[in-house]
VMD Tcl script that draws the C-alpha trace (Angstrom):
set ca {
  {195.59 156.95 74.50}
  {195.75 159.17 71.49}
  {197.04 157.75 68.25}
  {198.20 159.45 65.41}
  {195.93 159.44 62.18}
  {192.91 158.26 63.72}
  {191.03 161.55 62.83}
  {192.49 161.29 59.37}
  {191.39 157.71 59.11}
  {187.40 158.37 60.33}
  {187.53 161.91 58.15}
  {188.66 159.87 55.14}
  {186.05 156.52 55.99}
  {182.91 159.59 56.49}
  {182.84 159.50 52.83}
  {181.92 156.28 52.51}
  {178.91 154.48 53.84}
  {180.84 151.22 55.04}
  {182.88 153.40 57.24}
  {180.35 155.92 58.49}
  {178.72 152.67 59.85}
  {181.44 151.33 61.43}
  {182.26 154.47 63.41}
  {178.51 154.74 64.45}
  {178.64 151.30 65.31}
  {181.60 151.94 67.59}
  {180.05 155.17 69.13}
  {176.90 153.30 70.36}
  {178.99 150.45 71.96}
  {180.79 153.31 73.74}
  {177.63 154.59 74.85}
  {175.96 151.40 75.74}
  {179.50 150.78 78.03}
  {179.79 154.00 79.30}
  {175.71 153.23 80.52}
  {176.73 150.11 82.16}
  {179.52 151.55 83.96}
  {177.11 154.26 85.19}
  {174.94 151.86 86.56}
  {177.28 149.60 88.14}
  {179.05 153.24 89.88}
  {174.96 153.53 90.82}
  {174.43 150.31 92.17}
  {178.15 150.18 94.05}
  {176.93 153.82 96.07}
}
mol new
graphics top color blue
foreach p $ca { graphics top sphere $p radius 0.5 }
foreach p [lrange $ca 0 end-1] q [lrange $ca 1 end] { graphics top cylinder $p $q radius 0.2 }
display resetview
């Protein structure tokens, strides 16, 4: 799902540290979820 303006807003928020922190927190969360997914995959096989 591609939302219009997401890259714009994220690019804009890179300039302020709060937005930077939010983005890094989101990417950390995504990494955690991906790790959990691959773990579950591994256990299923």
